[in-house]
C-alpha positions in Angstrom: 72.3 -86.8 -38.3 72.3 -83.2 -39.3 70.4 -81.6 -42.2 73.4 -81.7 -44.6 74.0 -85.4 -44.1 70.3 -86.2 -44.7 70.3 -84.3 -47.9 73.5 -86.0 -49.1 72.0 -89.5 -48.4 68.8 -88.6 -50.2 70.7 -87.2 -53.2 72.9 -90.3 -53.3 69.8 -92.5 -53.5 68.3 -90.4 -56.3 71.6 -90.5 -58.2 71.7 -94.3 -58.0 68.1 -94.6 -59.2 68.8 -92.1 -62.0 71.9 -94.0 -63.3 70.0 -97.2 -63.3 67.2 -95.6 -65.4 69.8 -94.0 -67.6 71.5 -97.4 -68.2 68.2 -99.1 -69.1 67.3 -96.2 -71.5 70.7 -96.1 -73.0 70.9 -99.8 -73.6 67.4 -99.7 -75.3 68.5 -96.9 -77.6 71.8 -98.6 -78.5 70.0 -101.8 -79.2 67.8 -100.1 -81.8 70.7 -97.9 -83.1 72.8 -101.0 -83.9 70.2 -102.1 -86.4 70.7 -99.1 -88.7 73.5 -99.3 -91.2 76.2 -96.6 -90.8 75.9 -95.8 -94.5 72.3 -94.8 -94.0 73.3 -91.8 -91.9 75.8 -90.6 -94.5 73.3 -91.0 -97.3 70.6 -89.2 -95.3 73.1 -86.3 -94.6 74.0 -86.0 -98.2 70.2 -86.1 -99.1 69.6 -83.3 -96.7 72.5 -81.3 -98.2 71.1 -81.9 -101.7 67.6 -80.9 -100.7 69.0 -77.8 -99.0 70.9 -76.8 -102.1 67.9 -77.3 -104.4 65.7 -75.3 -102.0 68.3 -72.5 -102.1 68.4 -72.6 -105.9 64.6 -72.4 -106.2 64.5 -69.2 -104.0 63.3 -70.8 -100.8 66.3 -69.6 -98.7 64.6 -69.9 -95.3 63.6 -73.5 -96.0 67.1 -74.2 -97.3 68.6 -72.9 -94.1 66.3 -75.1 -92.0 67.0 -78.3 -93.9 70.7 -77.5 -94.1 70.9 -77.5 -90.3 69.9 -81.2 -90.3 73.2 -82.3 -91.8 75.4 -81.9 -88.7 73.1 -83.7 -86.3 72.6 -86.5 -88.8 76.3 -87.0 -89.1 76.7 -86.9 -85.3 74.1 -89.6 -85.0 76.1 -91.6 -87.5 79.3 -91.3 -85.5 77.3 -92.4 -82.4 76.0 -95.3 -84.3 79.5 -96.3 -85.3 80.8 -96.0 -81.8 78.0 -98.1 -80.4 78.7 -100.8 -83.0 82.5 -100.8 -82.2 81.9 -100.9 -78.5 79.4 -103.8 -78.7 81.9 -105.9 -80.8 84.5 -105.8 -78.1 
């Protein structure tokens, strides 16, 4: 066995171990995510948007920018939540 083959075998073993760990972690996250109603993500995103607007109107522009950047990730988490629920219902 040459050096290249040994490295490929070792890498293959690490990848299998990694995917098993990933599957366990993903399933644990999805199990908890399914418990959250999809509307909660939408309401939270609108809340962050409203908070950002109120911070901007009170002159705290930097804080408004910080909070305003929460909206997109919250909506993405909501989409993920919805996909997990649809996938588990199949």
